N, C-alpha and C positions, 0 to 999 in steps of 0.2 A: 283910732286905737289899733295897734298892730296885733296880729294874731300870734299867740304863743307857738313856738315850734316844739313839738313833742320830741323827747330823747330818741325815740326810734326813727324819726325822720333824719336826724343828724347821723345816727348810726348807719342807716341805709345809704346815705350820701357818702359817708366815709368808707363804707364797704365797696361802693362803686369806685371810689378813688383808688382803693387798695387793689382792686381787680385790674384797673388800668396800669397801676404801678407794677404789678406782677407780670402783666403782658410785656411791659417795657423791659423788665428784668430778664424775662425769658429771651427776648430778642437780643439784648446786649450779651447775655451769657452765651447764647448759641453762636453769635458772631465771634466772640472772643475765643471760644473753644475751637471753632473751625480754623482759626488762624494760628493757634498755638502749635508749634512744631517741636520746640526744643525744651519744653518745660513740662514733663510728663506728670509730675505731682500736682501742679497747678491745674493742668487740663483735667486730670481725674477728679479733682475736688470740684471744679466748675461743672463737669458732667454730672456729678452726683447732685449738685445744687440745682441743675436744670430739672432733674426728676422731682426734686422737692418743690421747686417753683411750679411745676405743672400740677402737683397735688394741692399746692396752696391756692392756685386758681380755681380748682374744682371745689375746694372747701368754701372759698369766698362765694362762688356762684350758688352753692347750696344755701348758704346763709342769706344771700340776697333774695333768692327765690322763696325761701321760707318766710321772709318778711313781706312778700308780695311784690317784690321789685324784679328788675332785670338789669344786667350790666349795662353801663352807658356806652353805646357804640361810639359816640363822639370822643369820650375820654379814652376808650381803648385805642381808637385810631390815632389820637394825639400822642399817646404813650408809645405806640409802634413807630410813629414818625420820629419822635425824639430818640428812640433807641437806634433807629437807622442812621440818624445824623451823628450820633456818638460813635457808632461802629465805623462809619466812613471816616470820621475825624481821626480815629485811632490808627487807621491804616497808614496815615501819612507821617506818623511820629516815628523817629528812629529808635525811641525807647518805649515802643508800644506795650511791651509786657509789663514794665514797671508802672507806667501810667495807668494801664488797665487794672492792675492789681490795686493801685491806690484808689482809683475811681470805684472799683468794686467795694472796697472797704468803706468808702464814704456812702455809697448807695445802700449798703447793708445797714449802716447806722440810721439812715433815713427810714428804712423799712422797720427797724427796731422801734423808732419813735412812733411810726404809724400804728404798729400793732400794740404798742403800749397804750395808746389812745383808744384803739378799738376794744381792747379787753376791758378797759375802764368804762367806756361808753356802753358796751354790752351788759356789763354788770349793773350799771346805773339804770338801764332800761329793763332789767330783769330777764335778759335773754341769755340764759346759761349755756345753751348750745353754741351760740355765736362766741361767747366768751371762751368756751373750751376750744373751739376751732381756732380762734385767733391766738390763744395761748400756745397751742401746738406749733403754729407758724412762728410765733415769737421765739420759741426755743430754737427752731431751725435757723432763723435769721441771726440770732446771737451766736450760734455755733459757727456759722459761716463767717461772720465778722471776726470772731476770735481766731479762726483758722487763718484768715488773711492777715490779721495783725501779727500773729505768731510767725507767719512765713514770709512777710515782707522783707526781712533782712536776708533770708536765704534766696529769695527771688532776685533781690538787688545784687547780691554777690554773684549769682549765676549769670546775670545779665552783664555785669562788669567784666567777669572773666571771659565771656564770649566776645564782648565788644573789643577787648584788647588783643584777641587772637585774629590775625588778618584773614584767615581762611574760614572763619565761622560767622554765621549770621546770628545776631543777638536779639534783634527787635521782637521776634516772636518765637 
């Protein structure tokens, strides 16, 4: 007979996953921001989201510790390695800014899904503090995804205009 898994056990595991995901996000965002030269609105919004992401990591760590756990070092390392690989891959694309914005939009939607699950799991486990923390993060992720969706056409137009000008660099 298998042992039942308590809701708080799943919640704690998913919080660790989210912590690793936010570390990956921070690395990707910082790499993208450092490379952006010709897209000041995008860079400013990414820089704002880096600050939000750092706050999200702190909230997650507080939730994990309150539940008696600690972040998963292995998951955090894996997330950082994935982010590094994505950053290096982006450097080689001639349309780096457009692909980066598209990837950012996709990643934000993965985060939205993760925090939607975390809010529900925290509510189910009766952990109001974690539900509140994850709800705050969910709002930030939704705002970032909406910003990217709303600005993808503008980023695309700016890239195309720069790409057709022989004396301008467009990729970043």
